[in-house]
N, C-alpha and C positions, 0 to 999 in steps of 0.2 A: 358835617365833616365826612359823611359817607362818600361824597362825590369829589373830595379834595384829591389833588395829585398825590401819588404815593410818597414822593420825596418830602412833601410838606407834612404828611402824616408821620413819617419817620422822624422828621425834625421836631414835631410837636411831642411825640412820645418820648424822644430823647430829652427834651426840655423838661417834661413832667418828671421823668426819672431823675434828672439832675436836681430839680427842686426837692424831691423826696430824699435824695442822697444828701443834699445840703442840710435838711432838717435832721436827718439821722446822724450826720456828722456833727452837727451842733449839739445834739443831745448827748452823743457819746463823749465829745470833747468836754462838755459841761460836767458830766458825771466824773470823768477821769480827773479833770483839773480840780473840781471841788473836793474829790477824795484826797488828792495830793495836798491841797491847801489845808484841809482839815487836819491831816496828819502833821503837816508842818506847824500848824497852829498848836496842836497838842504838844509837839516837841518843845516849842518855845515856852509854853506855859510850864512844862516840866522843868526846863532849865531855870526859869525865873523862880519857881518854887524852891529849887535846890539852892539857888543863890540866897534867897531870903533866910532859909535855915542856916546857911553858913554865916550870914551876917549876925544872926542872933547868937550863934555859938561863939563867934570870934570877937564880938563887940565887947569892949571893956572887961568886965569881971568874968565873962564866960557864960556858958549856956545856962547853968543852974540859976544864976542871978537874973539874967536878962529875960528868961521866959516868963517871969512873974510880972514884968512891966514892959509889955510890947509897945513900942512907939512908932510913929510915922517914919522915923529915920531908918528903921530896919527894913522898910519896904523898898525894894530896888526900884530904880526909875522906870524900868520896863513894866512894873506892876502898878504904877501910880494911877494909870487910866483903866485898870482892870477892876473887877469886882473881887475884893479880898476880905476874908473873914478868918480870924485865928481864934481857936478855942483851946482851953487848957485841958489838963488831965481829967478834971471833973465835968467836962463839957461846958465850963463857964466861958462866956464870950470875952476874950481879951482884947480883940481889936476888930473894928468894922470900918471898911474904907468909906470915905465921905459920899461916894456915889451910890451907896446902898441905902435904901429907906429904912432897913431894919435887918436883924439877923437872918441868915439864910436857913431855911428849913431843910434839915438833912433828909434826903430821900433814900439813904442807905445804899446808893450805888457808888462803888469805889472807882470804877473805870470812867474814862472820859465819856461824857454823854451831853446831849443837848436838852435843855429844859428852859422853862419860862420863869423869869424873875423880874419883878417890877414891870410886867407887860413887855418884856424884851426877850428875844430868843438868845440864849446864852450858852456858850460852850463851857461846860463845868468839869473841873477835875478836883479830886480830893487826895491830900497828901498827909501822912502822919510820920512824926519823928520826935523823939525825945519827949514824949508825953503831949506834944502839941498836935492839933489837927488844923490843917490849912485848906480852906476852900478857895479855889481860884476860878474865876469865870471871865469870859471875854464875850463882848457883844458881837453877834454874827453879822451885823450890818455890813461890815467891811467885806466879808466873804460873799454875802448875798449880792452886794453891789457888783463884785467881780463876776458872779454868775450871770447877772443881768446884762452886764457889758458884753459878755461872750455871746449871749443869745441875740441881743440887739445887733451885734456886729455880724453875726451869721445871717440874720433876717435882712439886714441892709445889703448883704452881698447877693441875695437871691435874684434881684432884677438883673444884675450883671451876669450871674450864672445862667439865668434863663436865656438872655440874649446870646451869650457866647455859645451855649450848648445848642440852642435852636439853629443859629447860623452854621455852627460847625456840623450839626446833624444834617442840615440840608446840603452842605457841601459834600459831606461823606456820602449821603444818599445819592446825590447827583453823580458822583464818581462811580458809585456802585451800580447805579441804574443806567449809566450811559450805554453799555452794551445792550441792555434790555430795550432801551428806546430805539436803538438802531435796528434791533430785531423786529420791533413793532412796525416801524416804517417799512422794512423789507417785507414783512408778512402782509401788509396792506396792499403791496404791489402784486401779490399772487392772486390771479383771477383765472377763470376758465380760459381766457384768451392768453394768459401768461403763466401757464402751469410749470414752465421750465425755470422760473425764478426760484432762487434758493436763499435761505437766511445766511447772513454773514457769520462765520465762525470766529469768536473772539480768539486772540492770540494766546491768552492765558488758558492753561489746561485746568479749568475749574468746573464747578457744577453747571454754570451757565453754558459753557462750551459743550459739555456732555449733553445737556438738554437740546441744544441747537442741532447737534449731530443726529440725535434721535428724531427730531422733528424733520430734518432734511431727508432722512431715510423714509419717514412716513410720507412726506410729500412726493418722494420718488415713486413709492408704491401706488399712491393715489393717482399720480399722473398716468402711470401705465394702465391702471384700471379704468380711469376716466376715458382715456384715448381709445382703449379697446371697446368700451361700451358705445362710444360715439361712432367708432368705425363699424361696429356690428350693426347699429341702427341704420346708419347711412347706407352701408353695403346691402343690407337686407332690403331696405326700401328701394334702392336703385335696381337691384337684380329682380325685384318683383314687378317692376314697371312693364317690361317687355312681355313676360308671360301673361300678365293681367290684361294688357292691351290686346294680345292675340286672342285670349279667351273671350274678352268682351266682343271683339269683332266677329268671332265665330258664333256667339250666341245671338248677336244682332242679325247676322245673316240668316240664322235659323228662324228668327222671328219674322223675317221678311219673305221667307220661302213659302210660296202658296201651297206647296205640297205638305206642309206641316199640319198635323191635326190640332184640334183645339186643346187636347190634353198636353201635347208637346209644347204648344204655345204657352200654356200656363206654367209648365215646368221651366221653360226657357226664361219666362219673366221672373220667376223666383230665383233662378240662377243668376240672372243679370243683376238683380238687387244685391245678391251676395257679392258679386264681382265689384259692383260700385262701392259696397261697404269696404271690401278689401283695398280697393284703390284709394278710398278716402283715408283709411288707416295708414296705408303705406306713405301717402303724401304728408300726412300729419307727422308721422315718425321722422320722415326725412327733414321736415321743417324744424322739429324739435332738436334733432341731431345737429343741424346747422346752428341753431340758437345756442346749444351747449358749447359748441366749438367756437362760438363768436364769429361765425361765417355767414350770418344772415345778410343777404344783399338787398339793402333798402335803397330805394330810388326816390328821394324826396322831391316833390313837386308842390307847387302852390295850388290849392283848391279850397272850395268852400265846404267846411265840415257839414253844413246844413244840407248840402246836396246829397252827400252820402247817406244821411239820416232819412232824407225823403224817400230814396230808393228802398232803404231798409224798412221804413214804416209801411210801404206798399206791401212788401213781403209779410210784414208782421200782421197787417190786416187780413191778408189771405189765410195765414196760419191760425189766427185767433178766432176767425169767424166760426169754423166748425165746432169749437169748444165753447162758443158763446162768451168769449173773453173780451172785455171792453178795454180800449186803449186810450189813455190820456197822455197828452204831450204838451210841454211848454218849452219850445225850441227857439232860442235866440237866433236871429239872423241879421245879416250874414256873419259867418264866423270863419274868416280866412285862416288857413293853417298851412304850414310847410311840413309835409310828412309823406310817407309812402302811402299812396292812395289805396292800393290793393291791400296792404297790411291793415290799414285802418278799417277798411270795409270788412275784412275778415274778422277783426276784433269785434266790431259792432254786430256782425251776423252771429258770432258765437254767443255774445251776451244776450241777444234777442232769442236765439234758440234755447238758451238756458232758462230764460224767463217763461217761455212757452212750456217747456218740458216739465218744469217743476211748479206749474200753476195748477189750479183746480178748475173744473168746469164752472162757468159763470163767474170766474174771478176777474182780476183786473191787472193791467200793466201800465206803469207810469214812466214816462221819459222826460227828463229835464236836461237841457243843454244851455250852458252859459260859459262866457269867457271872462276871465278876470286875472289880474296880476301876471299877465304873460302866459297863462295856461288856459286850456280848454277842459271843462268838467262835464262829463256825461253821466248822469245818474239814471240807472234802470232799476225799477222796483216792480216786484210782482207779489201777488197774494199766493197763498198756498201753505203747506206745512212748514213751520219754522225749522231751521237747521239745528239739530241738537248741539248744545254747547260743547260737548266733548268731541264733536266732529267739525267744528268751525275751522280748526287749524289744518284740516285735510282737504278742503274743497278745491285747492289749487294743485293738489297732487295728481300725477298722471294716472290715468285709468281708474281714478277714484270717482264713485258715483254715490251721492248721498242716499239715494233710494235703492241702492243695490242693483242687481241685474234687471229687476222689473222697471227701472227708470229708463232703460234703453240708452242708445248712444254709445260712444266709445270711452267716455270719461276723460277726453282730451281737450274739450272745448275751452274750459277756463284756463287750463295750463298753457295752451297755445296763445290765447288772448293776452294773458299776463306776460308771457315771454315777448310777444310782439310789442306790447306797451312798454316794457322795460328796455327793449331795443331802441325805442324812441326817447329814452330817458324819462318815461312816464311810469305809471303803475295802475294796478286795479286792486281795490280793497273792498272788503265787506263792511258796510256801515252798520247794518242792523239785520237781525233776523228774529222776528217775534210773531205773535199770532196775527198781526195786522199786515206787515210787509217784510219782505226780504229785499234789501237794497245793496246794489253793487255800484261803485263809482270808478269810472275810468278818468284818469288825469293824463293829459298830454301837453307838452310844451307847444306853444303856437309856432315856434320856429326851431326845428331840430337842426343839429349840426350837419352841414353838407359833407359828404365823403371827400 
C-alpha cells in the first residue's frame, strides 16, 4: 500500500474508520436499546404483579380469604407465560406456575436482577404485599434475540458502508487533491531550461494556495541565483579566453626565441603548462555553464561509435604503457550511432583519463562496447583503490576528486562526461567499486533527436 496513490489511501483509511464507526455505533445502539428494553421489561413485570395483587384482593370474598387459596384464575393473562411463584406469610409455597420445574430458591435480592433458573437466563423481580411474596421472572430469550438482530443488522450493513465510504472518500480526496495534481504537473515542467515557469495558484485562499505562493517565491529566488551563477561562469570563462590566448602566444614566442637561456626555457615551459591548465579549466567551465543553461549546441551526425573508440584506445595504450597497465577490450563492431561526434569523443576521453588516473601501476583497464534495445552501452572498468561507500554519491560533483589534491586533474571530467551524456538523453552510472574493479557505464541512444 506504500506505493498506492494518495486518493486511494485516503479512501481506504476512510472506509476503515467507517467500519470501526459502524461497529462502535452497533455496540452503543445495542447497549442503549438493551438498557431501554430491560427497563421496559421491568415496568411491565411490575404492572403485572400489581394487577395480580389487585385480583387476589378484589376477587370474591376479598383479600383475607383468597390469599389462602391461590388459584390459576388469579394470575393475569400477561403472566401466564412468565415464571410465577407465590408464597405465604410463613414462606410456604402457595402457587407455582406450570412452566417451573420446582420452587424458586430465594437469593435475597429484592431489586430486579438477572439470574439462572432451569438453565434459562431469567429477569427476576420480587414483590411483597398483604403477607404474600410474589416472585415473577421472564425468559430473556426475547431480549437477547432483539440484541442479536441489531448486531446482525449492523454487520450486514458493513459492506454497504465500506463501499459507500470508500467511493465517497475517493471522490472527496480527488476533489481535495485536484489542485495538488495540477501543481505536481506544473512543477514537473520546471527545468533548468524553463526556470521561468511557475505553479498555478488555486483560487481558494486556503493552505494549498499559501504553500504555492511560498514555493513560487522560492523558485523566483532560485531562478535569479541560478542565472547569476551561470552568467558568472560563462562570463568568467569568456573573458579569460583572450588574456590566456595572448599569454600563451607570448610564452610560445619566448620558447622559440634563440636568445632565451636554458633556464628561461624551463620556466617558460612550466608557465605554458599552467596556461594550458587554465585554458582547459576555462573551456570546461564554459561548457558546464552552457549545459546548466540548456544551451549546449549539439550537432548530431551519423558515425560508427567503434571508430571513436579505436582512436581513444590508441591514446589509452600510449598513456597506459608507462604505468605498465594492461588494456583489455571487447568491442562490438560496427555500431552506427546518431550523435554529436565531438561530444561523444570528449565523453570517452574523460572516462579513459579517469580510468588511468585512478588506476595502480601494473593494473588493468577493461572496455566493453555493445548495442542492444536501441542503445549503446560502453563499460569502462579499472583496477585500483575502491571508492569509499560514503563518497560514491560525490564522484559526479564538480571539482570533486576521490583522491583529493594528490589525484591531480580538475575534478571536472566525470561531471562534463555525464552532462554531455544526459544532453544526448543518455547517462553515466557507477556499476561497482570494490577491491577488484571500479566500473562506469555510459549509455547513449543510437538515434538522438535532431534539433
